[in-house]
C-alpha positions in Angstrom: 0.0 0.0 0.0 1.4 3.4 -1.0 1.9 5.9 1.8 -0.3 9.0 1.4 1.5 11.0 4.1 5.0 11.1 5.6 6.7 13.0 8.4 10.1 14.6 8.5 11.9 15.3 11.8 14.7 17.4 10.4 15.8 20.6 12.2 17.5 23.5 10.5 19.4 26.5 11.8 17.7 29.8 11.0 20.7 30.8 8.9 20.3 27.6 6.9 16.7 28.3 5.8 17.8 28.3 2.2 18.8 24.6 2.6 15.4 23.8 3.9 13.8 25.5 0.9 16.0 23.6 -1.4 15.1 20.3 0.2 11.4 21.1 0.1 11.7 21.8 -3.6 13.5 18.4 -4.1 10.8 16.6 -2.1 8.2 18.2 -4.4 10.0 17.0 -7.5 9.8 13.5 -5.9 6.0 13.9 -5.5 5.9 14.8 -1.8 4.1 18.2 -1.2 4.4 20.1 2.1 1.2 20.4 4.0 2.7 21.7 7.3 6.2 23.0 7.9 7.7 23.2 11.4 10.9 23.9 13.3 11.4 20.2 14.1 8.5 18.4 12.3 7.1 18.8 8.8 4.3 16.8 7.2 4.1 15.9 3.5 1.3 14.5 1.3 2.0 12.3 -1.7 0.9 14.0 -5.0 3.2 13.3 -8.0 0.8 15.1 -10.3 1.9 18.6 -9.4 5.2 20.4 -8.4 5.8 23.4 -6.3 8.5 25.9 -5.5 8.7 26.9 -1.8 9.7 30.0 0.0 10.0 31.1 3.6 9.6 34.5 5.3 10.5 35.5 8.9 8.5 38.3 10.6 6.1 39.0 13.4 2.8 39.9 11.8 0.3 42.4 13.1 -2.2 42.3 10.2 -2.2 38.6 9.0 -4.9 39.3 6.5 -3.1 42.0 4.6 0.2 40.1 4.9 -1.2 37.0 3.2 -3.1 39.0 0.6 0.2 40.5 -0.5 1.6 37.1 -1.2 -1.6 35.9 -2.9 -1.5 38.8 -5.3 2.0 37.5 -6.3 0.7 34.0 -6.8 2.0 32.5 -3.5 -0.2 30.0 -1.6 0.1 30.2 2.2 0.8 26.9 4.0 1.3 27.7 7.6 3.4 29.5 10.2 5.6 28.3 13.1 5.4 29.5 16.7 8.7 31.4 16.3 7.7 33.5 13.3 8.6 31.5 10.2 6.0 31.4 7.4 5.8 28.9 4.6 4.6 29.6 1.1 4.4 27.7 -2.2 3.7 28.4 -5.9 2.9 25.9 -8.7 6.1 25.3 -10.7 6.1 26.1 -14.4 9.5 25.2 -16.0 8.9 27.7 -18.8 9.1 30.6 -16.3 12.4 32.1 -15.1 13.7 31.1 -11.6 13.3 34.7 -10.5 9.5 34.1 -10.6 9.9 31.9 -7.6 11.8 34.4 -5.4 9.9 36.4 -2.8 12.9 38.7 -2.3 14.0 40.0 -5.7 16.5 42.5 -4.4 19.3 42.4 -1.9 17.8 45.1 0.4 14.5 43.1 0.9 16.5 39.9 1.7 18.7 41.8 4.1 15.6 43.3 5.8 14.2 39.8 6.3 17.5 38.4 7.6 17.9 41.3 10.0 14.5 40.7 11.6 15.9 37.3 12.9 19.4 38.8 13.6 18.0 41.4 16.0 16.2 38.8 18.1 19.1 36.3 18.0 21.6 39.1 18.9 19.6 39.9 22.1 19.4 36.3 23.1 23.1 35.7 22.2 24.3 38.7 24.3 22.1 37.7 27.2 23.4 34.2 27.2 27.0 35.5 26.8 26.5 37.8 29.8 25.2 34.8 31.8 28.3 32.8 30.8 30.5 35.7 31.9 28.7 35.9 35.3 29.1 32.1 35.8 32.8 32.4 34.8 33.3 35.1 37.5 31.5 32.9 40.0 33.7 30.0 39.0 36.8 32.0 39.8 35.5 33.0 43.2 33.9 29.7 44.1 34.5 26.9 41.6 32.3 23.8 41.4 31.1 21.4 38.8 27.4 22.6 38.3 28.6 26.2 37.8 31.2 25.0 35.2 28.6 23.1 33.3 26.2 26.0 33.2 29.0 28.4 32.2 29.9 26.1 29.2 26.2 25.7 28.3 25.6 29.5 28.2 28.9 30.0 26.3 28.0 27.5 23.6 24.6 28.9 23.1 25.9 32.5 22.9 28.7 31.6 20.4 26.4 29.6 18.1 23.7 32.4 18.1 26.2 35.2 17.5 27.9 33.2 14.8 24.5 32.7 13.2 23.9 36.4 13.3 27.2 37.0 11.5 26.2 34.5 8.8 22.6 35.8 8.5 23.8 39.4 8.0 25.3 38.5 4.7 22.4 39.2 2.3 24.1 38.0 -0.9 21.4 35.9 -2.6 24.1 34.0 -4.5 25.5 32.5 -1.3 23.7 29.4 -0.1 24.1 28.9 3.6 24.1 25.2 4.0 24.9 23.1 7.0 24.6 19.6 8.4 21.1 18.5 9.3 22.5 17.1 12.5 23.9 20.5 13.7 20.7 21.8 15.3 19.7 18.5 17.0 23.2 18.3 18.5 23.2 21.9 19.5 19.8 21.5 21.2 21.0 18.3 22.9 24.0 20.1 24.3 21.7 22.8 25.7 19.1 20.3 27.1 21.7 17.9 28.5 23.8 20.8 30.0 20.7 22.3 31.7 19.7 18.8 33.0 23.2 18.0 34.2 23.2 21.3 36.1 19.9 20.6 37.8 20.9 17.0 38.7 24.3 18.0 40.1 22.8 20.9 42.1 20.2 18.6 43.6 23.0 16.1 44.4 24.9 18.6 46.6 24.6 17.9 50.4 23.2 21.3 51.7 24.1 19.9 55.2 23.3 22.2 58.1 24.0 21.6 61.8 22.9 23.9 64.7 23.5 23.2 68.4 23.7 25.1 71.7 24.6 23.8 75.1 25.1 26.0 78.2 27.3 23.3 79.7 28.4 19.7 79.3 28.2 17.1 82.1 31.6 15.7 81.2 34.3 16.4 78.6 33.4 15.2 75.1 36.4 13.8 73.1 36.1 13.0 69.4 32.4 12.3 69.7 30.9 11.3 66.3 28.6 14.3 66.4 27.0 14.0 62.9 27.7 12.9 59.4 26.8 13.9 55.8 26.9 12.2 52.4 28.7 13.4 49.3 27.4 12.0 46.0 30.1 13.1 43.6 33.7 14.5 43.7 33.8 18.3 43.6 34.6 21.4 45.6 32.2 22.1 48.5 32.0 25.1 50.8 31.7 25.3 54.5 30.4 28.1 56.8 31.2 27.5 60.4 30.7 29.4 63.7 31.8 27.7 66.9 32.1 29.6 70.2 32.9 28.1 73.6 34.3 29.3 76.9 37.2 26.8 76.6 38.9 25.6 73.4 36.8 23.3 71.3 37.9 21.1 68.4 35.9 20.1 65.3 37.2 17.6 62.8 35.8 16.2 59.5 37.1 12.8 58.5 36.3 10.5 55.5 35.3 6.9 55.7 38.9 5.8 56.0 39.6 8.1 58.8 41.6 10.7 56.8 41.5 14.2 58.1 39.7 16.6 55.8 39.4 19.5 58.2 40.4 20.4 61.8 39.9 23.5 63.8 40.5 24.3 67.4 39.5 27.6 69.1 37.2 29.2 71.6 35.9 31.4 68.7 36.2 29.4 65.4 34.8 31.1 62.2 35.0 29.9 58.6 33.3 31.5 55.6 33.2 29.7 52.2 36.1 27.5 53.2 36.7 25.2 50.3 36.7 21.4 50.9 37.7 19.1 48.1 35.6 16.0 48.7 35.1 12.7 46.9 32.0 10.5 46.9 31.3 8.9 50.3 30.2 9.6 53.8 32.0 12.1 56.1 31.9 12.2 59.9 32.0 15.3 62.1 34.0 14.7 65.3 33.6 17.1 68.2 35.7 17.7 71.3 34.5 20.1 74.0 34.8 20.7 77.8 32.3 23.5 78.3 29.2 25.1 77.0 29.2 26.0 73.3 27.3 27.4 70.3 27.7 25.6 67.0 26.3 26.7 63.6 27.7 24.8 60.5 26.7 24.5 56.9 28.2 22.6 54.0 27.0 23.0 50.4 
């Protein structure tokens, strides 16, 4: 049984829209006519009796009626629009007509105007993501950790790709065909999605351990008491805030599962702020030694 419809799941970069048009024309020659275009999904109907030439336009429309009427007057049939502002048109192909008959932008300025509509939006997004990457980079210098590194790289990749696309799109020379691999956009989107997902998973995997305790006195001296413990799920840099006050010197230690000392502090007034601890996966124990009343406030994240 011959298929009447088929779906295409290709994705194209905005600056490769000419490649999409070319492939739509090739599909029409093979008898597959576009019935709905999309950013990631297009649908075709089998009809070998006719052949079309396709074109795309990018713009935000206020008066859709007038906009479509302008194209109808030039012989273009409207197919559909995507959520992000791309509009698909087609015209019956007559091989006796010159190819210029199937161009919707017949001069360089019109093409440049269309390209610049996308460039302005992409430039804003690219600069914003670039700024976010820079902010994360500064935070990485001050307080490095794996989730922040992943988010910095994700923002940086997004910014570089969009700004590069703006540079390509600004070239309005109709003789230049901006082609690219059909796998570029899926891979790019996968990097963004996986990078964001990895950031969320890693952030959720951090301990956010907090300990608060007060005692006006102790009945007998406490020596290396296993006061509390926390779990680390992956190797990274973690940061400790600590406030320990006592009338006599108190000692607080952090040891790993093998008993190796990770941190030790002794004082009647012990303060730590964003102290970096390089920890590996495993459970860590807090040992406490005290002979008098104390106040303890500790956080690790």
